[in-house]
Structures are given as structure tokens and as C-alpha cells.
C-alpha positions in Angstrom: 217.7 3.1 161.1 217.4 -0.6 158.6 220.2 -1.6 160.5 218.8 -1.8 163.3 215.2 -3.3 162.8 217.1 -5.9 161.1 219.1 -6.9 164.4 216.4 -6.7 166.2 214.6 -9.0 164.2 217.3 -11.3 164.1 216.9 -10.4 167.9 213.5 -11.7 168.0 213.9 -14.9 166.0 216.9 -15.4 168.4 214.6 -15.1 171.3 211.6 -17.3 170.4 214.2 -20.1 169.2 215.6 -19.8 172.7 212.9 -20.2 174.3 211.4 -23.9 172.6 215.6 -24.6 173.7 214.6 -23.6 177.0 211.3 -25.5 177.1 212.8 -29.0 176.0 216.1 -28.0 178.6 213.9 -27.9 181.9 213.5 -31.5 181.3 217.1 -32.1 180.8 217.7 -30.7 184.2 214.7 -31.8 185.6 215.7 -35.3 185.8 219.5 -35.0 186.1 219.0 -32.7 189.0 216.7 -35.4 191.0 218.8 -38.7 189.5 222.0 -37.3 187.9 221.5 -38.7 184.9 221.1 -37.2 181.3 217.6 -38.7 179.6 219.1 -38.2 175.5 215.7 -39.8 174.9 214.0 -36.4 175.7 214.5 -34.7 172.5 212.5 -37.5 170.5 209.5 -36.8 173.3 209.7 -33.0 171.4 209.5 -35.3 168.1 206.5 -37.4 169.2 204.2 -34.3 170.6 204.9 -32.2 167.4 203.4 -35.5 165.6 200.8 -35.3 167.8 199.9 -31.8 167.9 199.8 -32.3 163.6 197.2 -34.9 164.1 195.3 -33.5 166.9 194.7 -30.2 164.6 194.2 -32.0 161.5 191.5 -34.2 163.3 190.3 -31.3 165.4 189.3 -29.1 161.0 188.0 -32.4 160.0 185.5 -32.4 163.1 185.2 -29.0 161.8 186.1 -27.4 165.2 188.0 -23.7 163.7 188.2 -22.1 166.8 191.2 -20.8 167.6 191.2 -21.2 171.4 189.4 -24.4 171.3 191.2 -26.3 169.1 195.0 -24.6 170.9 193.4 -26.2 174.2 192.8 -29.5 173.0 195.4 -29.9 171.0 197.9 -28.8 174.1 195.6 -31.5 176.9 195.8 -34.1 174.2 199.8 -33.6 173.2 200.4 -33.4 176.9 198.4 -36.6 177.7 199.9 -38.9 175.6 203.1 -36.8 175.9 203.6 -37.8 179.4 202.6 -41.5 179.2 205.8 -41.9 176.4 208.1 -39.9 179.3 206.5 -42.5 182.1 206.7 -45.6 180.3 210.0 -44.1 179.2 211.4 -44.2 182.9 209.7 -47.8 183.4 210.8 -49.6 180.7 214.7 -47.9 179.9 215.6 -46.1 183.1 213.7 -48.1 186.3 215.3 -51.8 186.1 219.1 -49.8 185.9 219.1 -47.5 188.1 221.7 -48.2 190.9 224.2 -50.1 187.9 226.7 -48.5 186.6 226.2 -44.6 185.3 227.3 -46.0 182.0 224.3 -48.4 181.3 221.6 -46.3 181.7 223.2 -43.3 179.2 224.3 -46.4 176.9 220.2 -47.0 177.3 219.4 -43.6 176.9 220.8 -43.8 173.1 219.1 -46.9 172.7 215.5 -45.4 173.4 216.3 -42.3 171.5 217.6 -44.8 167.7 213.7 -46.6 168.8 211.7 -43.8 169.5 213.5 -41.6 166.1 212.5 -44.8 163.8 209.4 -45.8 165.3 208.2 -42.9 164.0 209.9 -43.1 160.8 208.4 -45.8 160.1 204.8 -45.0 161.1 205.0 -41.6 159.3 207.6 -42.1 156.9 210.5 -39.5 156.5 208.7 -36.9 154.6 208.0 -33.3 156.2 204.4 -33.0 157.4 203.2 -29.8 156.9 200.2 -27.6 158.8 198.7 -24.2 157.6 199.8 -21.2 159.5 196.8 -21.0 162.4 197.6 -17.8 163.9 198.7 -14.4 161.9 199.2 -11.2 162.5 201.7 -9.3 164.7 203.2 -6.2 165.6 205.6 -4.2 162.3 208.1 -1.6 163.7 209.8 0.2 161.0 209.6 2.4 158.2 207.8 1.7 155.6 210.6 2.7 153.1 213.4 0.5 155.3 213.8 -2.7 156.6 210.9 -3.6 159.3 210.7 -6.0 162.5 208.1 -8.0 162.5 206.5 -9.4 166.2 204.3 -12.3 165.2 201.5 -13.0 167.9 202.8 -16.7 167.5 206.7 -15.4 169.0 205.0 -13.6 172.0 202.5 -16.3 172.9 206.0 -18.7 172.4 207.9 -16.4 174.4 204.9 -15.9 177.7 204.5 -19.5 177.7 207.8 -20.8 178.0 207.9 -17.2 181.1 205.2 -18.6 183.2 205.8 -22.7 182.6 209.5 -21.6 184.3 207.4 -19.6 186.7 204.9 -22.3 187.5 207.9 -25.1 187.8 209.7 -23.0 189.7 206.8 -22.5 192.5 206.0 -26.3 192.3 209.3 -27.5 193.1 210.1 -24.7 195.6 206.3 -24.7 197.2 204.0 -27.8 196.6 204.8 -31.2 198.9 205.7 -33.3 195.8 208.2 -30.7 195.1 210.3 -30.8 198.2 209.8 -34.4 198.3 211.7 -33.8 194.5 214.2 -31.7 196.7 215.0 -34.2 199.1 215.8 -36.8 196.5 217.6 -34.3 194.5 219.8 -34.2 197.6 219.9 -37.3 198.9 218.1 -40.5 197.4 218.7 -43.2 200.1 217.9 -40.8 203.2 214.9 -39.7 201.3 214.0 -43.2 201.0 214.3 -43.9 204.4 212.3 -41.0 205.6 209.0 -42.1 204.0 209.3 -41.0 200.6 208.7 -42.9 197.8 211.2 -41.9 195.4 210.4 -44.1 191.8 207.1 -42.2 192.0 209.3 -38.4 192.4 211.3 -39.7 189.5 208.0 -40.5 188.1 206.3 -37.7 188.1 209.9 -35.9 186.9 210.0 -37.7 183.5 206.2 -36.8 183.3 207.1 -33.0 184.0 209.9 -33.1 181.9 207.9 -34.7 178.8 204.5 -32.6 179.2 206.6 -29.3 179.2 208.6 -30.9 175.6 205.1 -31.6 174.3 204.1 -27.4 175.0 207.7 -27.2 173.0 206.2 -29.3 170.1 202.6 -27.5 170.0 204.5 -24.5 170.0 207.0 -25.4 167.2 204.6 -26.7 165.4 202.2 -24.1 165.1 205.1 -21.9 164.9 207.3 -23.5 161.9 204.6 -25.5 160.8 206.9 -28.5 159.7 207.7 -31.5 162.0 210.2 -34.8 160.4 211.2 -37.9 162.8 214.6 -36.1 162.9 213.6 -33.0 164.4 214.2 -34.2 168.1 217.8 -35.2 167.5 219.1 -31.8 166.6 216.4 -30.1 169.2 217.6 -32.9 171.9 221.3 -32.1 171.2 220.5 -28.1 171.1 218.5 -28.0 174.5 220.6 -30.4 176.5 223.8 -27.8 175.4 221.9 -25.0 176.8 221.0 -26.9 179.9 224.5 -27.4 180.2 225.1 -23.5 179.2 222.6 -22.6 182.0 223.8 -25.0 184.7 222.4 -27.8 184.5 220.0 -28.8 187.6 219.2 -25.0 187.4 215.6 -24.2 186.3 216.4 -20.5 185.4 219.2 -21.5 184.1 218.0 -23.8 181.1 215.9 -21.1 180.4 218.9 -18.4 180.5 221.1 -20.7 178.3 218.3 -21.4 175.9 217.3 -17.5 175.6 221.8 -17.2 175.1 221.6 -20.2 172.4 219.0 -19.1 170.6 220.3 -15.5 170.4 223.5 -16.8 169.3 222.4 -18.9 166.7 220.1 -16.0 165.0 222.7 -14.0 165.2 225.4 -16.0 163.6 223.0 -17.0 160.8 222.6 -13.0 160.2 225.9 -11.7 160.3 227.9 -14.6 159.3 226.1 -17.5 157.8 223.9 -20.3 158.5 226.4 -22.5 158.2 228.4 -21.1 161.4 225.6 -21.3 163.3 226.4 -24.9 165.4 229.9 -23.7 165.2 229.7 -20.9 167.2 226.2 -22.3 169.3 229.4 -25.3 170.5 232.0 -22.8 170.3 229.9 -20.8 173.3 229.3 -24.2 175.1 233.4 -25.2 175.3 234.2 -21.2 176.4 231.1 -21.3 179.3 232.8 -24.7 180.6 236.3 -23.6 180.4 235.9 -21.0 182.6 233.0 -22.1 184.4 233.0 -25.7 184.2 228.8 -25.6 186.3 227.4 -23.0 183.9 225.8 -19.6 184.0 224.3 -20.2 187.4 224.9 -23.7 188.0 226.7 -24.3 191.2 229.5 -26.4 192.0 228.6 -29.7 193.9 230.0 -30.3 197.3 231.0 -34.2 198.3 230.3 -35.1 201.5 233.1 -37.4 203.7 
């Protein structure tokens, strides 16, 4: 039974990691679904969110506020607000002036903003790791006392539940709300949507804000779970989240979540049964295989070009 619980532990770890990838991947897939562009600075928004969450929690502790639900709520609101502001500013400064031109130019701008934000935090916070004590302890332990025991921590439960709730709320928002219908209209035909009276600039800005808010949620949850942040975590997390979005089918919100979970479990199992040095090799090999046999991703739909 020890082998089973060891496998179960790695599966739990993979689901936790995949949930984080999924939250960030939703931001990628939303921006691509609306304007057909990859926001490569999205990973840095996640990194900044982690720092903002750490600063907010530290300030609350200095003020003597230690009741966990209050700390979590204030830190979440602060992180979402500041990260959404960064997302909005990013769209206004780096993308809106370049919209309508060659699609390669916004891509270069996105990479430039990614490097700028990384170095912005590097100069302001230094390259050292910033640590945060574990705030949510405890969990459910499974297995015999004399063999390997699998543990599902309460923090891991929170991460998974928040990911699923975020996906459900966002799917409802896109399919049911008036703004969501406008988002789908802009995604289908931006010029026609503009002619019908939809403010496309506003809709695109809202898309960036929502994506940044979800990255903020991931930054807070992962920061509380792992307790470490540095200026370089955004690049790797962003690259993995982009891989998850493509794996699941970029442009599909459920696909982004599914891709994130598959990628997280694949990395965790590789690190456990092969070697942690091969986790990135297996993750990207999986992406290559999916693209070879299903170029649109698992849940993606082929684009039909109208003539």
C-alpha cells in the first residue's frame, strides 16, 4: 500500500501545481481568444502579484491583524486591485497603440514588457528569495503509520476549489453576462462588433483586467502554499501556463484548466518516478505530441476562415 499512497501523494502535488498553471493559463487563453495575441508579460503579472501578496500580509501582521480569514480577504482584494491595474496599464501602454499593425510587433512588445517588469522588480526587491511563514497548516493524512502516508493539506484543497470556482464563474460570465456576450462578439469579429456599437477598446481592457485578477489569485495562493518568491518565478510559471493553454486548446477556458492539470500531474509524476531534472523535458514533449496529433489542443476547435 505504500506505493499506492506515494503515487497518490504525487498526484495530489500535481493537481495543486496544475491548478496554479490553470489560473495563469486562463489569462493567456482569454487574451488570445479576444484579440488573437499572446500576452507574454502575463507571467510577470503573476510574479508581481506574489510580491504584493507578501507585502500585504506582512503589513497586516505588523498592524497586529492575524485572524486568517481577514488577512486572506484583505490580501486578496489588495493583490487583485494592484495586479488588475498593472494588467490595464500593460494593455494601454504596450498593446493598444500597436493594435491593427503587423502581428509580430505586439509580440515583440509583449516580450519587452516581460523583461521590463522582471527587471523592475529585480531592481526594487533584489534577486534574493523572499520567504513567508506557512499560514494555513494541517490537512488530511491517508495511509498506515508504518508505511508511506499521503497528505492532502488544507492549502492544497483551497487552491483546487478556488481554481474550479474561478473557471465556473468565468465561464458563466462569458456565456451569460452582457459584457461576456460582448467579449464573444469581439472575439468573433472585432470590426463588425465595433460597427454594432460595442466599445472594443473597453472589452479588450476588461479582458486584460480579468486575466491579471486571476493571476493575482494564483500569486496569493501559491505564495501562501510555497512561501517563497523571487523576480524570476514569473518567467517559468508564465511559460508553463502558456504551454497548458496550448495543450488544452488556447481560446478555451475549460481547456486551459484541463491543460494545466494534465501538465501539473505529468511534471509531478516525472519528478517522482524518473528524475526532477526531466520534468520540463516530459512536459514539453507532451506538448509536442499533442500538437502533432491534435494541433488545436485537447478542447480547442479549428478556426474556419470565412471567404
